[in-house]
N, C-alpha and C positions, 0 to 999 in steps of 0.2 A: 443367204448369209455366207460370207467368205470365211471358211474355217482356216484358211492359211494366211491370216493377216500377219503382216511383218511385225515380229515381236518388238523390234527396235522402235517402230512407229508407235506401237501401243504404249510402251514405257515412256517414250519421249512425250507423247500426248498426256500421259498421266502426270509426269513431272510438271508440265506446263499448267495443268489443271490445279496442282497444289498451290500455285502462286496466285490464282484468281478465283478458285471455287472452294466450296466446302466439300471435302472428299470423305466419304464414310467407308469404313472397312467392316464387311460382314464376315465373321469367322465361323465357319461351320465346325461341327464336332470333329470331323475327320482331320482338320488342319492341326488340331491339338495332338491327336494320336499319331499322325504320321510325320510330325516335325515340320510341317509346311509353314508354320508361323515362326519365321526366322527373326533373328535380331535386326537384320536389315529392314525387314518389313515393319517391325515394331517401331523403328526409329524414324520412319517417314512421318510427315506432319499431318496426320489424320485429324479430322475435325470431330469425329465420333467413331466409336467402335461398338459393334453389336455382335453378340455371340449366342449360340445355342448351347454352348458348353456350360456345365454346372460346376466347373473346377473351382475349388475353394482358393481364394486369393487371386483369381484371374484379374489381370489389369496391371499387376506389378511390372510386367514386361514392357509397358509403354511409359514408364516413369522417367526415362532418360531425358533430362532437360525440360520437363513439364510436369504438371500436377494432375494425374488422372483422378476421376471421381467415379466411384462405382455405384450403379443403380440396379436394384433387383425387383422393384415393384412399380406399377403404373403410377400410383399416387406420389411416388418419390421422384418422378422425372422432373428435371429442371425446365424452366420456361424456355431457356435458350439451349436447344439440343446440340448446337454445333459450336465448338470452341477448341482452338489448337492448344492454347495455354492451359486451360482447365478442361482437359479432355474427358468427355462423358464416356464411360465404359458401361454398356447395358447388357446384363445377362438376362435373356428373355425368359428362361426357365428358373431363374434364381440361382442360389448358391447351395452347395451340398449341406453345409453346416450352419445355415442361416435361414431362419423362418421369418418372412415379412409379417408385420403386425396384423395386416388384414387376413392373412392365411390362418392365423392362430384361432380365429373365430369360425373357421369352416370345418365341418365334420370331416373325419379322416377319409371316409370313402368317397367324398366329393372333391378332395384336394387335387387329384390328378387332372380332373376336368377343369377345375378352377384355374390351375396353373396354365393349361393350354389356352384357355379363354383369355387370360391376362397377357400371355405372350402374343396372341393375335392382336390384342388391343394395343400393345406397345408398338408392334411392327407397323400397324396402321397409322399410329401417331407419327412415327418417323417418316413414313412415306408421304404423309400429308404435309410435312415440312420441307420436302425435297422439291425446290423450284428449279428454274432453268440454270441457276448457278450452283447446282448440287449434283453430285454423282456418287454412286455406290459401287465399291469393288467387292465382289463376292469370291471368297476362297474357301476351299475345304467343304463345300456343300455336297452332301451325299444323300440323295432322296431315298435310298434304300434303308437308311438307319432309322430305328424306332425313336431315337433321341433327337432326331432332326425335325425342323419345322416342316410340316407336310407340304408337298408341291402345290396342292390346290390352295392352301392358305397363303403360300408365298405369292402365287400368281394373282389371287383375288386382291391382295394388298396393293398391287400395282395400280389399281383403280384410284387409289388415293393420291397418286403422284401429281404434282403441280408443275410438271415440265422437266423434272429431273430424269437422269439416265442411269442405267445399271450396266456393269461390265462383269462377265462371268469368267473366272479362271478355273477351268474344269480339271479336277484331279481324279474324277470318278471314271473308272474304265467303262462303266455302263450307265451313262447319264440318262435322265428321264427325257423321253421324246416329247412329252407334253411341255416340260419346262423349256426345252430347246426351241420348240416351235413357237411358244408364246414369246420367248425372248426375241426370236427373229421377227415376229409380227410387230413387236414394239420397237424394232430397230435397235435393240441392245447389242452390245459387242459380246461375242462368245469366243473365247480363246481356249483351244484344246492344249492345255499345259498348265504348269504351276507358275504362279506369280514369282515364287522364290527363284525358280530356274531362269525366268525371263530377266529378273533383276541381276542375277549372277552373270548372265551373258551380256548385259548392257554395258557399253564401253564407258559411260560417264556416271559420275556420282551426282546425287541430287544436292543442290545448293539452295538453302532456304533464303528467300528474299524477305527483307524486313517489311512489315506491314504497320501502318499507323493505326493505333487503337481508336475505336469509336468513342471511348470514354472521354468526357470533358476533362481538359487539362489546363494547367496554368503554366506560364512561361517565367523562368528566372535564369540566372547566369552562374556558371562555374568556370573559372579560368578564362573568362571573356567569351565563352561559348554558350549559346542558348540551349537550354535543356527544358524538358517538360516534366510535370508531375501531376498526377490525377487529383482532381478536386476532392474525391472521396477520401484520399489520404489526408489532405489538409483539414478536412472537416472533423477528423477524430480529435484534434487538439484545439479546436476553435475556441473553447471556453477559457483557455488560459495562455495559449501561445499561437503565434502566426508566423509562417514563413513568408518573407517579403517576396512578392512576385510582381510582374508587370501589371497583372490584373488588380492586385491589392493596392499597389502604390498609385496607379492611375485610375482607380475606381471613380474618383470625383475629380473633375477638371474644371475649376471655376474660370469661365471665360466671359469677358465683358465687364463693364463697370458695375452693373447692378448685381450680377452673380458674385463678383469678387467682394463686394461690400458685405453681402449676406454671409458669405463663407468666412470672411475676415472676423466677423462677430462670433461665429461658431467656433472658429479656431481659438480665439481668446477665451471663450467661455468653457470649452470642453477639453483643452489640451492637458489639463491636470488629471483628467480621468482616463484618457486613452489617447494613443498617437493619432494625430490628424494629418495623414500623409500629404494631402493636397496643399498644406501650408508650407511645404518645402519644395514644391515644383517650381521650375524656372519662371513660369508665367504667373505664379501666385505665391511668392516667397513671403508668407505672412510672418514667419517666426523671426525673432530678434536674435542674431548671433551674439552669444555672450563672450566676455573677454577671456574665459577659461577654456573655450571650445577647442582652440588650437592645441592646447596641451593634452586634452582628452583624446582627440583624434590621433595625435602623434604617438602617445603611449600605446594606444590600441593597435595602430599599424606596426609599431615596433614589435609587439608581441605576435601579431598575426604572421608577420614575415620573418619571425625568429631572429631578430636583430639583437643588439647589445643588451637591451633590458630583459631579454628572455633567457639569460644565462642560467637562472634558477628554474627554468621551465616556462613554457608558453601559457600554462594553465593557472598562472597566478591571478587571482581575481583583481579586477580594477573596480574601485568603489568611488563613485561620484558622491561626495558628502557635502551637506550644507543644511542650514536651517530651512524650515518650510518656507516656500515662496522664492527660492533662489533659482528657479527655472530648471530644476533637475530633470523633470519629466520631459520637458520640451527639448532639452539638450540631448537626452538619451535617444529621443526619436530622430533628432537631427543627425546624431552619430550613426544610427541604424540606416537612415536614408542615404547618407553620403558614402558609407562603405558599400551598401548595396549598389549604388549608382556607378561604382567603379567596375562592377560586373565580374569580380574575381571570386569573392567569398560569399557563400550563402549566409543569409542573416535571419535569425529567429528572434522575435520580440516577445517577451513574456510579461504578462500583466495580471496580477491577482493578489488579493490580500491574505488568503488563507491556504496557500499552496504548501504541499509537503513533498519534498524530494528525497524521502527515505528510500531504502533499497527496495522495499516491497510496495511502495505507493503507486497508485495508478498514474500519477503525474509523471514520475520518472520513466515508467514503462512507455507511456504515450510519447513523451519527448524523445526517448531513445529510438522508438520505432520510426518517428518522423525523420530523425537524423540518418537512420539506416536507409530509409527510402531515398533520401537526397543523395547519399553516398553512392547508391547503385546506378543513378542516372548520369549520363555523360562520361567522358573519358578522363576528365581532370579530377584529381583528388586534392581538394583545397580545404583549408581550415574554416570552421564555422565561426561566425561572430554571434554570440548569444547576449542579448541585452535584456536585463531584468529590472523593471521598475519596482524596487523592493523596499522603498522607504518606510512603509507601514510596519515592517518587521522590527522587533525589539533588538535582536542580535543579528544584524545583517552579515557580519563577518562569518559567524558560525553557519548561517544558512547558505552563504556563498560557498564556503569550503565543503559543506555537505554535498551540494550539487556538483562541484568539481570532482569530489571523490567518487561519486556514483558514476559520472560520465567517463572518468578516466578508467574505472574498472571495466567499463563496457567497450573500451578501446576507441572512444570518440576523440577527435582532434578539434580543438575549439579555443576561443578566448571568451571569457565571461566578464561582462561589465554590469555592475549593480548600482543602485542608488541607496543612500542612507541619510538619516538625519545626523547632524553633527552632535556627537555625544560629549559629555564632560571630559571623558578620557582623551578623546581625539583633540581637544583644545589644549591639552598639556603638551609642553615642549619637552619630550623625553629624550634621554641620551641615545636610545636605540632607534630613533627616527632618523632616516636618511633622506635629505631633500635633494631634488634634481631641478636643473634649469634647462629649458628647451632652447636648442640652438637653431640657427637658420636652416641647416640642412635636415632638420627633423630628428636629430639625435639629442641625447640628454647627457649632461655632465653633472657630477655631484656639486652641491652648493653648501656653503657654510651658513647661509641665511635661509629663513623660511621662504618657501615658494609654493606655487600651486600644486606641485606634485611631490609626494614623499612616500617612502616605503616603510611599512611597519607591520609586524605580526604576519609576515609572508603575504602581504597584500600591497597593492599600489593604491594610493588615495589621491584623488583630484579634488581640490577645494572649490566649491561653488559659493557664490556670494550674491546677496540682494543688491549690493551697491552698483550703480551704473556709473561708467566713466563718461566723459563728455562725448566721445564718438558714439557710444551706445545711445545716449539720449538724442543725439542728432539723427541717428538712424531710425529710432523709434518715431520721431516726429515726421520723418519722411514717409514712413510706412503709413502713419495715420493720415497724412495728406493724400497719399496715393489710394488707399483702400477704404478709409472710413467715410461713410456718407453722413456728414454733419456740417452744420453751418460753421463757416470760418471763424466767426466771432466766438462761438462756443469752445472750439478747440483752442484758440489763442488764449481764452480766459483760463483754461486749464494749465496751459504752459506757464502763464504768468503766475498763477497761484502756486505752482510747483517749482518755481525758480529757486535754485539752490538746494533742492531736495534730490537725493540720489537713490532713494528707495524705489525699486522697480514696482512694488505693490501699489505705491501711491499713484504712479503713472498708469499702471495696468487697470486698476479699478475705477479711477476717474474716467479713463478712456472707455471702458466697457459700459459704464453707466450712461455716458453720453450717446453712444451709438446703439444702445439696447432698444429693440422695437417697442414702440409706445403701446400702452394698454388701450384697448378699444373703448372701454367704458370706465365709469367710476369704480372705485374699490368696493368690494363686497364686505359684509360684516366680518367674515372669516379672514379676509385678507388684512383687514385693519388689525384684527386680533393677533395674527401671526407676525405681522410687521412690527407691532409694538413690542412684542416679546423679543424679536430678533434685535431690535434697537437696544433693549435693556441688556441683552447678553453681550452685544458688541461694546457697550459702555463698560460692563463689568470686566470683560476679558481684556480691555485695553487700559484699565485704570491703574494696573500695577505691573511694573516691569518684571518679567520672569525670564529666567535664563533660557528656557526652551519654549517661550510663548509663540503662538502662531501669528506672524505679522499680517496674515490675511485679515484677522479680526480688527487689528488696529487700523489698517487701511480702509476697511469697510466703514468703521466708525467715523473716520475723518471724511470719507467720501460721501457717506449717507446712502440711503436706499431710495430709488426713484418711486416713492409712493406719495400719494396725494396727502399733503399735510392737513388740509381742511377735513378730509375724511377721517383722519386720525383723531381729530378733536371731537368728532361726533361719536366716537366709540362708546357704546352703551355700557353702563356700569354693571349690568347683570351678566355680561359675558364672563366675568371672573367667577361667577357662581356656577357656571355650567362646565367650563373647561379648566384644566390645570396643566398648563404648558410647562410649568416648573417640574412637576412630577413626571410628565412625559419625557422631558429631556434628561432628568436625573436618572430615571430608570434605564434609558438607553446608554447613558454615560457609565453607569455602574457595570453593565455588561461589557461595554466596549473597552473599558479599562483593562479587562482580562482577555481581550481579543475574542469575546463572545458576541454572537448576534442576538438581537432581541426580536422574537416573533412579532409580527405586525399586530396581531390581535392583542397581545399583552401590552404593547406600547399604547394602543388606542384605549385599552381599559384604564391605563394609568392617566390618560388624558381626561377621562370622564370623572367628574367629582361624584356623580350620582350613578349608582349601579344600573338604574333603569335607563339612563341615557346610553348605556352600552348594550344591554340586553333587549331593551324595548324596540318596538317597531320603528319608532322615530329616532333610533339611536345613531351613534356616530357612523356606523356602517353605511347608513343611508344619506349621510351628509357628504355628498360627492365633492362639493367645492372645498370643504375643509380638508378632506382626505387628499385631494389633489395638491393643496398648498403644503400640507405636512410632508408629502412625499417628493416635493420638487423645489420648494422655496426656502427651506432651511439650509443655508449654505454649508454648514459644518456637519450635517448628517446625511448619510447615504441611505437610500431605500432601493433595494435590489432583489432580484430573484437568485436564490442559491442554485447550485448544480442539481439538487434533488427536487427543484420546483417550489421550494418554500420561499415565502417573501419575508424579508427581515429589515430591521433598521440597524444602523451602526454609525458611530462617529467615524470621521475620515481616518483618524489614527488614535492609538492608545494615549499618546501624549496630550492630544486635544481633549480627550475624555477626562484625563487626570486634572488638566488645567480647569476645565469646566467645574468639576466637583470642588476644587480648591477655591476658585474665585467666587463661587456661589455659596461658599461656606456650608457645604453639605456635611453635617456632622455624622459621627458614627451612629448616634441615636436615630437620625433621619434615615440613614441607609438601612438600619435594622428594621425600622418602621416600614419601609417600602418592601423589604423582603417578606415581612409578615403579611403585608397587603397582597403581594404576589401569590403567596401560599393560600391566602383566603380566596383569591380569585380562582385558583386551581380547584379548591373545594367547591366553590359556587358553580363552576363549569360542570363538574361531575354531578352536582345536585340537580342542575337544570336539564342536563343532557343525558344523564344516566350512563355516561361512558367516559373513559379516561382520555384526556387531551395529552397524547404522548409527546407531542412537540413541546408543550408547556412543561410537562414533567421533566423531560430531558434538560430543558433550559434551567429550571429551578435547581436540579441536582448539580448541573455544571457550575452555577454561580455559588452554590453552597460549598462545593469543594474548594473554591477560592477563598471564601470568607472563613471557613471552618478551621479547627485546630490543626489538622494535617494539610494545611494549605499547599496548593500547587503553584501559587503565585510567588515567584522568587523574591520580589521586593518586600514581601511580608516575612521572609526568613530572617533569623537572627543575624545581625551584622549588615543588613541591608536597610535602605533609607526609610521604609515604611514599617519597620518592625514595631516601633512604639505604637503606631496607629492600630496595627493588628492586635496588640495586647489589649488596647482599649476596647476593641470590638469583642474580643474573647471574654472580657469581663462581663459582657452583657448578652452573650450569644446563647445563654441558657434558655432564653425565651423562644429562640428559633428551634432549639432541640425539643422543647415542650410542645411547640406547635406541630412539629413533624410527628411527635408521639401521638398527638391528638388526631392527626390525619389518619393514623393507623388504627387507633383504639376507639375513637369516638365516631368518626365518619366512615370508617371501614372501606376506604377507597382501595381497590385492588392494587397490589404492588407485586406483580408476577416475578419480576427480575430481582426483587428485594433491594432495589436501589435506595429507596427511602429508609428501609430498615438498616442498611449498611451505614447511611449517614447518621441516623439516630444512634446507632451503636458507637460509632467513632466519636461523635460529639460528646456523648455522656461518658465514654471511657476516659477521654482526655480531661473533661471538665471536672469529673469527680475522682480522677486518678492522677495521672502523671502531671497535669498542669495545675493541680490545686495549689501546690506550694508557690508556683510562679505567679499565679493570678492573685494570691493573697500575700505576695511580697516576701515570702520566706525563702531564704537561700542558705544551705548548709555551709557553703564557702564563706558566707558573710557572718553567720552567727556561730560558727564552730560547733561545739558539742552541745549547745543549748537546744533543747527540743522545741518544735514549733509551737506547742501549746503554752510554753513559757513566754514566748515572744508575742504571739497573737492569740490570747486565750479565747477571744470571741469567735474566732474562725476554726478553732480546733477544740470542739466540745464533744461530749458523749453523743449528743443529738446529731452533730455533723458527721461523726464517724458512722453512726448507724445508718444515716441517709446515704452516705457514700457507698457503704457495703451493700445496701439494698439496691441502689441503682446499678452498681457493677454486677451484682448477681443477676439482676433482671436482663441486662444487656448480654450477659454470657448465655443465659437461657434463650434469648431471642436469636443470638447468632447460631446456636446449635439447632434450634427449630428451623431457622431459615435455610441452613445447609441441608437438612434432611428433606425439606420441601423441594428445594432446587434439584436434589439428586433424583427425586421421584419424577420431576419435570424433565430431567435429562433423558430418562428412559422413554418418555412419551413423546420426545421431540425428534423430528426427522429433519436432517439438513445440517451440514457442517457448520455454517455460520451461526445458526441459532444455538447449537451445542457449544460452540466456542464462546459465545456470549454468556451462556449459563455457567460454563466452567470458570470464566473470568470472575463472575459474581461469587461462585463458590470459593475461589482462591482468596478473594478479598475478605470474605466472611470467615474463612479459616484462619487467616492471619489475625483478624479482630478477635476471634474466639481465643486463640492462644494468648494474645496480649491482654485481653480482658481478664482471663484467669490469672495471669502473672500479676497484674495490677491488683486484682482482688486479694490474692494471697499476701502481697506486700502491705496493703492497707490493713488487712486483718492483723498482721504481725505488729504494725504500728499501733493499732487500737489496743492490742494486748499490753504493749509498753505504756500506753496512756493510762490504762487501768491497773498499772503496777503488777502485771503478770497474771491478773485474774483471767479465768476462762470466759471468753466472750463469744457472742454470735455463733452459738453451736449449730444453728440451722444454716449458716453460710459455709458451704463446702465447695471450694474450687475443684475443678476437674484435675485429676492426677496426670502425671506423665504417661502412665499406661493408657489412660483414656484419650489423651490428646495425640499421642504418637501416631496411631493408625489413621486418624483424620488428616494429619499433616502429611504423612507418608503417601496417602492416596492422592492428595492434591499435588504433591511434588511429582508423582508418577504421571499424572495427567498433564502437568505443565512444568517440565523439567528446566525451563529457562526463566522461571519467575524467582528472582532473588529474595523477595519478601518472604516467601514460604520457607526457604532454607534458613533465613535469619530467625524466623519464628521458631522453627524446630531446634536449631542449634542453641538458641537462647534458653529454652526450657530444658534441653539436654544438659547444658552447663550447670544449671541450677540443680538438676537431679544428680548429676555426677559428683558435685561437691559434697553432697550430704550422704552419698551411697557407701555401702561396704565395699571392700576390695573386690570381692567376687562379683558383686553387681556392677561395679565400675568396669570390670573387664567385659561383662556382657553388654553394657551400654556402649562402650567404646568400640568393640568389634563390629557392632551394628552400624553406628553412626559413621565410622571411618569409611565404609563403603559408599555411603551417601555423599560424604565429603569428597571422596575420590572422583565420583561421577561429576560433582559440582565443579571440581578443579579443571575438568577437561571441556566444559561447556562455555559458550559465550553467553553468560547470564546477564540479563537486564535487571534493572531495579535492584542494585546491589545494596542499597541503603537509603534512608530518608535524607532529603535535602542534599543529594549528590554525594553523600559520604559512603565510602566503601566498607560498610559494616561486615559484608560477607568475608572479605579477606581477613579481617580481624578474627572472626569465628574460626575460619579454616586454620589460621596460625595457632590458635589456642588448642584446637583439637590435635594438631600435630605435636604440640608441647605435651599434651596428656599422653600421647603415644610413646613419648621418650621415657616414661616412668620405668619401663622394663626393657632390657636389652636381652633378647633371647632368639635363638635360631632353631631350625628343625633338628639339626644334629644334636643340640643340647638336650632336646626332649628325647630323641631316640637313644642317646647314650646315657641319659640320666645325669648329665652334668649341668643342667640349668640351675640357677639359684634356688636353694631349698624352698623359700617362701612361695616362689612362683610355681615350682614343680608340685608342691602340695596343693596349691590352688588349682592347677591344671588337672591333677588327678581327681580332686574332689568334684570338680565340674563334670569330668568325664564319667564319674561313677553315677551322676544324676542325669546322664544323657544330655548334658549341656555342652554344645559345640563351640561356645564362645572362646574357650582357650585355644582350640584348634585354629579358629579364624584369626585370632590375635597373632599367634605364632607365624602363620602364613603371611599375614599382612606385614609383619616386621621383616620377613624374608624378602618380600617384594620391595619394601622401602630401601633395604640395604643395597639393592642392585639397580636402583633408579627406576623402578616400575610403579611408583606411587602415582596417583592421579596428578598431583602438583608437579612432579618431575617430568611427566609426559607432556603436560600442558606447557611447561616452561620451555622444553625443547622445541615443540612445534611453533610456539609464539616467536621464539628467537630466530629460528631457521626458516620458518615458513614451509617446512617439509613434513611429510608424513612420518610418524615414528615407526621405525622398523627394529625389531628385537635383534640383538647380536647373539653369537653362539653361547656366550656365558649366560645371558639372560634366558635363553631357551632351555639350557641345562637346568637352571634353577626352577623354571616353570615345570619342567618334567619332574623334578624332585618334589615340588609342592603337590602336583597331581597325584603322585604315588603316595605321598604322606596322607592326603585327605582320603584317598581310596583304601587306606589300610583297613583291613577287615576288623581290626580292633576298634576302629572308630565308626564303622558303618552304621551302627544302630543310632547314634546321635546325629551323625551327618545327614542321614536320610530323613530326619525329622526336623531339620533346621533349614529354614529358607535362607538364612544368612550364609551358612556353610555351602549350600548348593549354588547360591549366586556367586560366591567367591570361587567355587570350583569351575563354574561356567566361564567366568572372566579369565581364569588362568588357562583353562583348556583352549579358549579362543586365542589367547596370546601364543600358546604352544603350537597349535595347528595352523593358525592363520599368519603367525609371525608379526602381528600387529595388535594393538590393544583393542578391546571392545569399546566402540565409541559411537555415541549418537550425536556428537558435536559436528562431525563431518557428514557430508551427504554423498551419495552415489559412489561409495567405496567398492572396489572389487574385493572378492574373497579368494582365498588361496588354499582352501581345504579340499582334501581328497574325499571320495565318498566314504571311505572308512573313518575318516575324521568326523564327517557329518553324522555318522551313526553314533559315535561317542557323545557328541554334542546333543544329539537328539535325546539320548538316554538321560542326560543330566537335566535338560529342559523338562522332560516328561515327569521326572521326579519332583522338580520344583513346582510345576503347574498343579500337580496332584495335591500338594499341601499348602499352596499359597494363600488360599482363602481371600481375605481382603487385602493382603499384602502383595498385590499384583505389581510386577515390574514390566512395563510395556516392552522394554528391550529384550527381556527373556522370552516373552510371548512372540515377539517378532523373529528371534533366532529360531524358536521352535517351529514357526510357520515356514521359514526359509529352509529348514532341514527337511521338512516334508516335500518341498519342491525339489531339492537337490537329490534326495534319495529316491523318491517314487514319482517325481514329476506331478505331484498331487497339488495342482493349483487350487482346486475346490477346497481341499482340506486345509490348505494354508489360509485361504480367505475366511473360512469358518473359524479357524483358530484365532484370527485377529478380531473377530466379532467381540471377543471377551474384553478387549481394550478399546474398541472403536468408539465407545461413548466417553473416552478420555481425550478430547481433542486438544492437540498441542497448539502453539501459537500459529503454526502453519503446518501443512501436510509434509512432514519430514520423511525422507527416504534414505536411510543410512547406507543400505547395501544393494548392489546389483545382483541379479541372478547370474552365476558363473558355474556352468556345468563342468568346465575345465578350470583348474586353479589359475586365477589371474586373468582369465579370458571371459569377457562378458558375452552372454548368449545374445544372438541377433534375432530380431523379429520383424515381420511386416504387418501392415494393417491398413484400415480405411477409416477416415475421419467420420465419426458418427454424429457429432454435434460440436458447436463452438460457442464460446461466450467470452467476449473481450479478448484476453490473451491466454486463454486456456480452453480445454475441450476434452472430448472423450474419443477413444479409438476402439474400433472392433479389430482385435488382433487375430491374425490367421493362426489357427492351431490351438487357440486358447478357448476352453469351454465358455459358452455364453454366461453360464451361471457363476463362473469365477470372475466375471467382469461386473458383477452386481447390476446387470441389465444395461446400465447407461454406458458401460465400456471402461477402457483403461484411461486413467487421467493423464493429460499431458499439458505442459506449459510451453508456449512458443519458444522461450529462451532456452529451456532445457533440451530442446531438439535442435538448437543452433539455427533456427529458421529466421530469415530476414523479414518475413511477412507471415501473417496468420493464414494457415491453410483453410480451405473451404470444405464444406460438408461433402462427403463421398470421395475426397481426394485420397489417393493411395500414398502412403509413406513407407519407406523401406529402411532396413538395417538400423533399427533403433534397439535400445536395450530396455529391460524392465527391472523395476525394483518394487518392493512391497512397502507401503506406508503404514504408519500407526493408525491411520483412519480406515484400515482394512480395505485399501484400494491399491490395485496395481498401478504403477506410474511409469510413463515412458521417458526416456532420456537418450541422448546421443553424445558420444565422446568423439571429438574431432581429432584429426591427425596430430601426433605429437603428445597425445594424452591430455590435452587441455579439456576441461569439463565446463559445461554451461551450467553455472550454479547461480 
């Protein structure tokens, strides 16, 4: 062997190898100790790194421009051991502070031998993968060290080589002769010197050459340049969105007369459901260009290229609106294809009936990830075109603006085009509509007359129509002649019959019937049955003109269905006795009206008149022919698989479902009858199978929430079109409530989440409480001071009052019992999502409990009036404020963003306050004001029923109560406060009641703009974080001193209200910012001495809090332990106290900052991933402080463009502690912007 190999040749050869081979770096323990592992070495494009070092966090050094993945056990090794981008970093002997799962099961005395054996196994695996295109570079190997791989083991592993080679850079002054001779025998390179020195002396720098990924890719264009994207990325959003690519657009290429005729029929038949790209290709242009297409394309291009119509922003939604059947879906696909074909802008097409683009939805995250991936490929940065076929949504404008808002917040550049049905509002010619006319050069000018384009409500609308002009009719005839395989006489007959008709549906369906493939045999019994029913429905749906009727049905009625007439006449009479297609369709329509899906098993049960025909062996499940027809031949009903794998039926749109119910004269009684039958079916399923059908249970509860007193269906609300119909339903809905009660008490069907109990409570509470007057036509505004029993004596009797009190008392008891059972279940349930679901049920039941008791009390008072002041119903005792307050407080602490809970608490507070003594008022007010202050600073949802902001009304009223007294700290200290208040203050103090102290301090905060409402108003108006000024800090200092006055210490230390107030003020004083859970990932500005004071206050609060736990206090207490003692374990254990109070999502208000205002940086390794979140093993953090699974992270919170993979190393992130007792990772980008 030549020991004096020219080092330039060695390095030059190594650099060449990087461009064509997998090069492995073996790092011996000495390389770590003597600094041989330099930055220059780490930055080279290794395909794998192996080390005998057990250094904690090893691998971070290689993270520059790639994603290292750390492996410490044989079972954890990846299938592909070599990757430059996802660099495997293998520690043969494991990591100092990390114990592999398989090692935990090995006895302590056997562990050293086990580790050595596993290291040998890993090394052999690597050698076995080294073929002729693989080489290993060894640095820092010292055979004399005990922590190094033995020489014999190293040499024997070479027997596994499959043609690979090894290069030794020797830094050992006394290398092993055995190793050297074996290397020479195998013709490996041995270089006496360090690789770091050879690199430093080499005259050239290594330049990485781009390599083409082996992964399957699709081709599309940006800025007229071809770019590639992995199929795996496209597959993530395939269920609702598709990026147009060459592969997608040209997937089907109809060539030749026969193929084109078949695909022409498919195009006509399927274009309404999904885009048929082959129908826009030059050799198969099946689609009919509509007369409004030029306007649509022109406005879109105007916005894409930021021209005149984009003055208010390019992200103004464009909405193609028209009645059903006006070619909207086809024209959206044509727009997408034509913009794509210009090869400048990426195009995304969205199609789905129940998508949600809210900020935390999976759809918006998947869509944003796709757009990020597209942005990263290629050199050009061009705007997206997003096309969304959204006609089935009731409020498309709101849905479009929601999507625009979410994508704008994520920094995406795009133009959005949607579709919508023409609404009554859009038909009105309003003064604020601005019309535009298209010019020859593609620009637009304002018009005084109506035109195809107008702007309104910060959207552009393009009007679609069913009416064909002469040129369109001629073009359609040409396409039929070119592509339709049909006899000339048949086509000419259609044209003759349609002469003078301009409705596209008439042409469309006459044509599709003519070219539809003929049936191979006569009609079956089931086909005749389904066909006859469809004919009946087409006749009904077309008999009466309706403003929003579906012209599809009218056209089908006129066109007829290509079914054998003779077979229809032979339809057997007994078919009607077996199947009930009316009920089948009505059931689906009832669900579809509310955008709800009907489980296929429920729909089929409604089809069968006889129960045995459903459950029996020869039941409908085994009638394949009928099932096929029901799922494919009823034009207006879709049968499809949901994302979760469930199969359901649904009308094509809510409007069509409403029309069906109307034209079939489905009365309220009939609908209630079907709901009762559905509930009976639920009972029968449980009786026969002895288990709950959870899909059916969820469906029943969903539809009952729509029909019930607290309906979620907007059209049933007062002032909307179907309010009268809903009142009619409510007058008869007591039978549904009785049936639900029967399910619970008679059949004893398990109701673990108390979903049916909640519905039973809300139904009875409204029917026997708040809605009694309305349902019995009594109105105080109408009848003045006359009592209801004077006007309607039959509805307001002693018996009805007794029954109402009895029912309300029972539902109150049921609510309380349900809450207690769910709280027990909460402690026995593991997993954040299940706990969140249980907490949601507890919240709803808590609100119902408060409302039931309030209603019970009111009805009891009314009963007393009816009985002329006599004492009545002694056994009916509503829960008091003292009993309800802790239940509501606990629910608010667990879900601080639920407005219904605040409204329920404030309502009972106001009632209690009005009847309380002055001293008790002060006590009540000082407590509730702090809750109101918290509520003012949060983005609270559900602020009131039917979109009314009841919460703001309550907050304003509480603020007015606070104005009853004007007092300051100086007035108390100097004895100059008004005598009545001073006497009240001293009396409370003498009884160790801290309410007076709290009230005075709250008044002081209000006077300098530190109330919750003032802070929220500033942050909302400015968009900035609230920072205290010098005057406010001085006042905070005086408040802290006042509360800590030794004269008050006895009562302050026994009052959770006073201690919480003290903590809030201390936080403002030391942190310079309010205590807030409304914002996330906030930095802290406290010194260690400040943390000690905060810790002391939290400790006192926690020691006396009992059931009045405030999660924010517990969180600050935990953070104090970290900042004072670096006690991560203690912090996590502290949070266990509130970990069973899951919030709406895992909130992380504060970052760990050991220096004021500077977030501490951490490194770690990805332990696991799921969708867009995962867990990290953080270097330096005790394993037990990570709750075994690791530190939680979300891709967006780390500013990542793509989801990291398991074992990938991440650097320089920050940590916070969540209310769920989990540490969570976050990264702040330059400039201070946060990923929230």
